[in-house]
MIBAMAR-433061 format. One line per field, with one value per atom (N, C-alpha, C): residue in three letters; atom name; z negated, y negated, x. Coordinates in pm, whole numbers. Layout:
N
res: ALA | ...
atom: CA | ...
z: Z | ...
y: Y | ...
x: X | ...
This chain:
96
res: MET | MET | MET | ASN | ASN | ASN | ILE | ILE | ILE | TYR | TYR | TYR | VAL | VAL | VAL | GLY | GLY | GLY | ASN | ASN | ASN | LEU | LEU | LEU | SER | SER | SER | PHE | PHE | PHE | ASN | ASN | ASN | VAL | VAL | VAL | THR | THR | THR | GLU | GLU | GLU | GLU | GLU | GLU | ASP | ASP | ASP | LEU | LEU | LEU | ARG | ARG | ARG | GLY | GLY | GLY | ALA | ALA | ALA | PHE | PHE | PHE | GLN | GLN | GLN | ALA | ALA | ALA | HIS | HIS | HIS | GLY | GLY | GLY | MET | MET | MET | VAL | VAL | VAL | GLU | GLU | GLU | LYS | LYS | LYS | ALA | ALA | ALA | ALA | ALA | ALA | VAL | VAL | VAL | ILE | ILE | ILE | THR | THR | THR | ASP | ASP | ASP | LYS | LYS | LYS | LEU | LEU | LEU | THR | THR | THR | GLY | GLY | GLY | GLN | GLN | GLN | SER | SER | SER | ARG | ARG | ARG | GLY | GLY | GLY | PHE | PHE | PHE | GLY | GLY | GLY | PHE | PHE | PHE | VAL | VAL | VAL | GLU | GLU | GLU | MET | MET | MET | PRO | PRO | PRO | ASN | ASN | ASN | ARG | ARG | ARG | GLU | GLU | GLU | GLU | GLU | GLU | ALA | ALA | ALA | MET | MET | MET | LYS | LYS | LYS | ALA | ALA | ALA | ILE | ILE | ILE | GLY | GLY | GLY | ALA | ALA | ALA | VAL | VAL | VAL | ASN | ASN | ASN | GLY | GLY | GLY | VAL | VAL | VAL | GLU | GLU | GLU | LEU | LEU | LEU | LYS | LYS | LYS | GLY | GLY | GLY | ARG | ARG | ARG | ALA | ALA | ALA | LEU | LEU | LEU | LYS | LYS | LYS | VAL | VAL | VAL | ASN | ASN | ASN | GLU | GLU | GLU | ALA | ALA | ALA | LYS | LYS | LYS | PRO | PRO | PRO | LYS | LYS | LYS | THR | THR | THR | ASP | ASP | ASP | SER | SER | SER | PRO | PRO | PRO | ARG | ARG | ARG | GLY | GLY | GLY | GLY | GLY | GLY | GLY | GLY | GLY | PHE | PHE | PHE | GLY | GLY | GLY | GLY | GLY | GLY | GLY | GLY | GLY | ARG | ARG | ARG | ASN | ASN | ASN | ARG | ARG | ARG | PHE | PHE | PHE
atom: N | CA | C | N | CA | C | N | CA | C | N | CA | C | N | CA | C | N | CA | C | N | CA | C | N | CA | C | N | CA | C | N | CA | C | N | CA | C | N | CA | C | N | CA | C | N | CA | C | N | CA | C | N | CA | C | N | CA | C | N | CA | C | N | CA | C | N | CA | C | N | CA | C | N | CA | C | N | CA | C | N | CA | C | N | CA | C | N | CA | C | N | CA | C | N | CA | C | N | CA | C | N | CA | C | N | CA | C | N | CA | C | N | CA | C | N | CA | C | N | CA | C | N | CA | C | N | CA | C | N | CA | C | N | CA | C | N | CA | C | N | CA | C | N | CA | C | N | CA | C | N | CA | C | N | CA | C | N | CA | C | N | CA | C | N | CA | C | N | CA | C | N | CA | C | N | CA | C | N | CA | C | N | CA | C | N | CA | C | N | CA | C | N | CA | C | N | CA | C | N | CA | C | N | CA | C | N | CA | C | N | CA | C | N | CA | C | N | CA | C | N | CA | C | N | CA | C | N | CA | C | N | CA | C | N | CA | C | N | CA | C | N | CA | C | N | CA | C | N | CA | C | N | CA | C | N | CA | C | N | CA | C | N | CA | C | N | CA | C | N | CA | C | N | CA | C | N | CA | C | N | CA | C | N | CA | C | N | CA | C | N | CA | C | N | CA | C | N | CA | C | N | CA | C | N | CA | C | N | CA | C | N | CA | C | N | CA | C | N | CA | C | N | CA | C | N | CA | C | N | CA | C | N | CA | C
z: 164 | 307 | 337 | 437 | 475 | 588 | 571 | 665 | 723 | 856 | 926 | 936 | 907 | 920 | 1007 | 1124 | 1218 | 1236 | 1310 | 1340 | 1214 | 1121 | 998 | 1024 | 959 | 958 | 885 | 925 | 862 | 715 | 668 | 527 | 442 | 493 | 413 | 318 | 191 | 91 | 65 | -8 | -45 | -133 | -216 | -301 | -216 | -110 | -19 | 47 | 92 | 159 | 64 | -57 | -159 | -186 | -199 | -228 | -119 | 5 | 116 | 112 | 56 | 53 | -81 | -190 | -323 | -338 | -262 | -271 | -221 | -152 | -91 | -157 | -259 | -329 | -392 | -454 | -522 | -423 | -446 | -362 | -445 | -397 | -468 | -436 | -309 | -267 | -147 | -142 | -25 | 6 | 133 | 172 | 302 | 302 | 424 | 471 | 595 | 649 | 690 | 644 | 671 | 749 | 816 | 890 | 788 | 812 | 718 | 702 | 810 | 804 | 753 | 801 | 766 | 650 | 623 | 517 | 559 | 684 | 732 | 770 | 749 | 786 | 933 | 964 | 1104 | 1160 | 1082 | 1131 | 1115 | 1036 | 1008 | 870 | 822 | 692 | 678 | 558 | 529 | 393 | 383 | 257 | 232 | 110 | 74 | -22 | 17 | -68 | -92 | -218 | -247 | -202 | -195 | -159 | -10 | 67 | 213 | 251 | 181 | 211 | 191 | 80 | 56 | 161 | 198 | 297 | 432 | 475 | 602 | 600 | 487 | 474 | 477 | 413 | 411 | 551 | 628 | 765 | 845 | 835 | 907 | 861 | 732 | 676 | 702 | 702 | 710 | 854 | 942 | 1081 | 1145 | 1199 | 1263 | 1171 | 1040 | 943 | 949 | 936 | 940 | 802 | 801 | 678 | 710 | 646 | 667 | 815 | 882 | 1019 | 1130 | 1096 | 1201 | 1176 | 1283 | 1274 | 1260 | 1153 | 1125 | 1220 | 1257 | 1333 | 1239 | 1204 | 1100 | 1155 | 1130 | 1163 | 1080 | 1090 | 1016 | 1071 | 981 | 1023 | 1080 | 1189 | 1250 | 1182 | 1167 | 1105 | 1188 | 1120 | 1188 | 1258 | 1383 | 1457 | 1464 | 1471 | 1484 | 1631 | 1697 | 1838 | 1849 | 1939 | 1953 | 2007 | 1951 | 2000 | 2105 | 2217 | 2323 | 2389 | 2439 | 2512 | 2660 | 2734 | 2879 | 2938 | 3020 | 3081 | 3168 | 3236 | 3340 | 3302 | 3180 | 3138 | 3135 | 3101 | 3065 | 3177 | 3299 | 3405 | 3413 | 3427 | 3444 | 3591 | 3625 | 3765 | 3814 | 3733 | 3774 | 3789
y: -1087 | -1105 | -1255 | -1293 | -1433 | -1464 | -1571 | -1608 | -1745 | -1757 | -1883 | -1953 | -2083 | -2163 | -2283 | -2289 | -2397 | -2488 | -2595 | -2697 | -2770 | -2791 | -2862 | -3011 | -3072 | -3216 | -3270 | -3389 | -3445 | -3482 | -3488 | -3521 | -3400 | -3278 | -3157 | -3141 | -3115 | -3095 | -2945 | -2913 | -2774 | -2722 | -2808 | -2769 | -2736 | -2815 | -2787 | -2650 | -2625 | -2499 | -2381 | -2396 | -2291 | -2265 | -2372 | -2358 | -2284 | -2304 | -2237 | -2085 | -2041 | -1898 | -1831 | -1906 | -1846 | -1776 | -1817 | -1751 | -1607 | -1572 | -1440 | -1352 | -1403 | -1323 | -1412 | -1346 | -1418 | -1482 | -1608 | -1681 | -1707 | -1658 | -1683 | -1821 | -1862 | -1987 | -2042 | -2174 | -2241 | -2358 | -2372 | -2478 | -2542 | -2675 | -2751 | -2795 | -2766 | -2798 | -2945 | -3015 | -3159 | -3191 | -3303 | -3354 | -3395 | -3358 | -3388 | -3537 | -3612 | -3755 | -3839 | -3811 | -3897 | -3844 | -3714 | -3655 | -3628 | -3659 | -3637 | -3491 | -3442 | -3306 | -3281 | -3160 | -3122 | -3049 | -3037 | -2978 | -2828 | -2769 | -2626 | -2596 | -2477 | -2436 | -2286 | -2240 | -2098 | -2071 | -1956 | -1910 | -1770 | -1745 | -1612 | -1548 | -1427 | -1350 | -1214 | -1169 | -1044 | -918 | -924 | -807 | -814 | -719 | -720 | -710 | -627 | -609 | -741 | -810 | -939 | -1041 | -1037 | -1131 | -1111 | -986 | -960 | -1008 | -988 | -1037 | -1190 | -1252 | -1399 | -1453 | -1387 | -1431 | -1431 | -1323 | -1314 | -1417 | -1445 | -1538 | -1684 | -1719 | -1860 | -1904 | -1811 | -1847 | -1913 | -2033 | -2106 | -2196 | -2183 | -2266 | -2408 | -2505 | -2644 | -2689 | -2753 | -2810 | -2953 | -3048 | -3190 | -3229 | -3178 | -3219 | -3140 | -3034 | -2954 | -2806 | -2732 | -2587 | -2519 | -2443 | -2378 | -2261 | -2242 | -2126 | -2044 | -1926 | -1846 | -1708 | -1665 | -1529 | -1488 | -1361 | -1312 | -1381 | -1432 | -1501 | -1401 | -1439 | -1355 | -1387 | -1288 | -1314 | -1414 | -1499 | -1597 | -1524 | -1559 | -1495 | -1590 | -1533 | -1613 | -1629 | -1715 | -1738 | -1862 | -1857 | -1973 | -2092 | -2206 | -2328 | -2387 | -2414 | -2473 | -2584 | -2676 | -2784 | -2755 | -2828 | -2813 | -2884 | -2978 | -3064 | -2989 | -2884 | -2827 | -2721 | -2692 | -2576 | -2578 | -2675 | -2664 | -2656 | -2673 | -2672 | -2810 | -2813 | -2940 | -2976 | -3086 | -3122 | -3222 | -3254 | -3352 | -3290
x: 119 | 112 | 116 | 192 | 206 | 107 | 32 | -74 | -43 | -51 | -33 | -168 | -170 | -292 | -259 | -320 | -294 | -413 | -391 | -492 | -538 | -446 | -481 | -493 | -590 | -601 | -479 | -431 | -312 | -333 | -457 | -479 | -516 | -497 | -518 | -400 | -430 | -325 | -305 | -199 | -176 | -288 | -346 | -459 | -581 | -605 | -717 | -698 | -577 | -545 | -563 | -512 | -527 | -675 | -752 | -895 | -971 | -933 | -1001 | -981 | -868 | -838 | -868 | -870 | -890 | -1023 | -1122 | -1254 | -1247 | -1139 | -1128 | -1022 | -953 | -853 | -747 | -650 | -543 | -447 | -416 | -321 | -195 | -81 | 46 | 100 | 88 | 148 | 71 | 59 | 3 | 95 | 132 | 225 | 180 | 174 | 151 | 289 | 323 | 454 | 457 | 561 | 571 | 698 | 695 | 811 | 918 | 1041 | 1150 | 1174 | 1160 | 1190 | 1074 | 953 | 840 | 758 | 766 | 685 | 542 | 506 | 370 | 351 | 230 | 197 | 224 | 270 | 292 | 171 | 64 | -60 | -72 | 19 | 8 | 65 | 35 | 84 | 82 | 116 | 120 | 58 | -7 | -65 | -10 | 35 | 83 | -16 | -62 | -153 | -89 | -80 | -9 | -83 | -216 | -295 | -329 | -277 | -298 | -445 | -518 | -661 | -737 | -711 | -774 | -730 | -603 | -551 | -620 | -639 | -704 | -850 | -918 | -1055 | -1058 | -961 | -953 | -929 | -842 | -816 | -946 | -1021 | -1147 | -1249 | -1250 | -1349 | -1315 | -1187 | -1147 | -1118 | -1084 | -1055 | -1178 | -1158 | -1267 | -1347 | -1326 | -1398 | -1343 | -1431 | -1389 | -1341 | -1224 | -1168 | -1123 | -1188 | -1160 | -1165 | -1269 | -1296 | -1230 | -1156 | -1090 | -1112 | -1138 | -1158 | -1021 | -1004 | -876 | -851 | -725 | -681 | -594 | -641 | -577 | -541 | -416 | -376 | -256 | -220 | -104 | 21 | 104 | 226 | 324 | 388 | 491 | 624 | 710 | 841 | 919 | 993 | 1077 | 1191 | 1213 | 1322 | 1440 | 1558 | 1679 | 1714 | 1640 | 1670 | 1759 | 1855 | 1944 | 1867 | 1897 | 1835 | 1925 | 1868 | 1947 | 1871 | 1942 | 1878 | 1884 | 1810 | 1809 | 1929 | 1905 | 2007 | 2106 | 2064 | 2147 | 2246 | 2266 | 2340 | 2492 | 2559 | 2700 | 2801 | 2767 | 2870 | 2932 | 3060 | 3129 | 3127 | 3067 | 3051 | 3155 | 3251 | 3353 | 3487
């Protein structure tokens, strides 16, 4: 099961994230999402746990817990959707 972890401190590492969840079950992967250009944390990450029951218990146990000065926001990750990315700027009408 894929778990979203938000409100991460910028100095939380993948090892810190893994450690917060390992007390509640097996963790396959922990990832802190970083900016492609700067390499700095974007303030969220994901944890993958193979056992759904353990993952649900971990979500309940870790949600709201403070890690490196910030209270974590934890829930089941929603599947990524393929939505078109569009910019604003008035929508493509030629005004000239």
